N, C-alpha and C positions, 0 to 999 in steps of 0.2 A: 463505561467504557471510564468516566471521571478519576476512578479512584485506581485503578489499574495504570491507567494513563501518568497518572502523577507518581508514579512509582517508577517509569519509562526515563532511562536516559537519553542524552540531548537528539541522539540521530535518528533511534528507534522513533520518538515521539514525534521527531519531526517525519518523517515518515507515513507515521499513522493519522496525524494532522492533515498529511496531504491526500492521503486515501479517501480520509473522512471527507474533507471536503470536497471531492471531484463525486462520492456517493450521494452527498447531501447536498446535490447538485450547485455548490458556490464557485465550483470551477467547472469551465466548458470544456466539452470533451479535448476541441481542438488544443485546449491551451494545454491538458492534461497529456493526450499524446506527445506534445512538445516536450515537455520537460519531465515524463517519467523516465526514459533512459538515463538521463544525463542525472539526475537526483539517485537511480539507484547506483549508476558508478560514484558517485560524490558519497554517497549514505551506508551501502550495504556492507564495506570492510570495517566502517566503524559502526556498524550496528553488530558485524562480527565479533568484535573487540567488546561492546559492551554487553554482550550475551547469547552467544555463540547457537544455543540452539533456538533462541527464539528469532535471532536472523535466519537460519536454515528452515524455520515455518514459514518466514515471509516468503522465501524461494518455493518451497512445496505449496504458499496458499495463491501468495497475492502474484507475485511474478508466473507462476505457471499460468493462473486465470489469465494474465495480461498477456501472455504469449497465446492460450491454446482460441481465444475468444475476441481479440483486438478486432477482427474483420467483421464481427457483430454490429448490427445501428447501434447507436448511440444508446439510446433508453434500454435495450438488451445487455449489454457491454454493464451498463450502470449498477445493473441488476447483480449479474456474474461477479462483479468488482466489490458489491455489497456482501455478498455472500461470503465470498474468500475473504474479505475483511473479519467478516464474524469467525470463521473459522479461525483465522490469524490470532484473533483474541481473545477468543474462549480455548 
């Protein structure tokens, strides 16, 4: 991820870091859920400006996964978000 992330612009890199921190267990589920929607509202419009296609892929992978699986237990949800993160970045 490091090489690709270095090429990402500010708002997209922020969201990659945020999702990665959750997937890697650095953010607890409670705080992830508290921050997720606010960060999407704040950063997504800028992500569209930075790279519209990559922002749309975020919506199709990360945001769709969040909406479909947010009712799962914490670790199952973390796995789903990890899969979505991999899909988004590849």
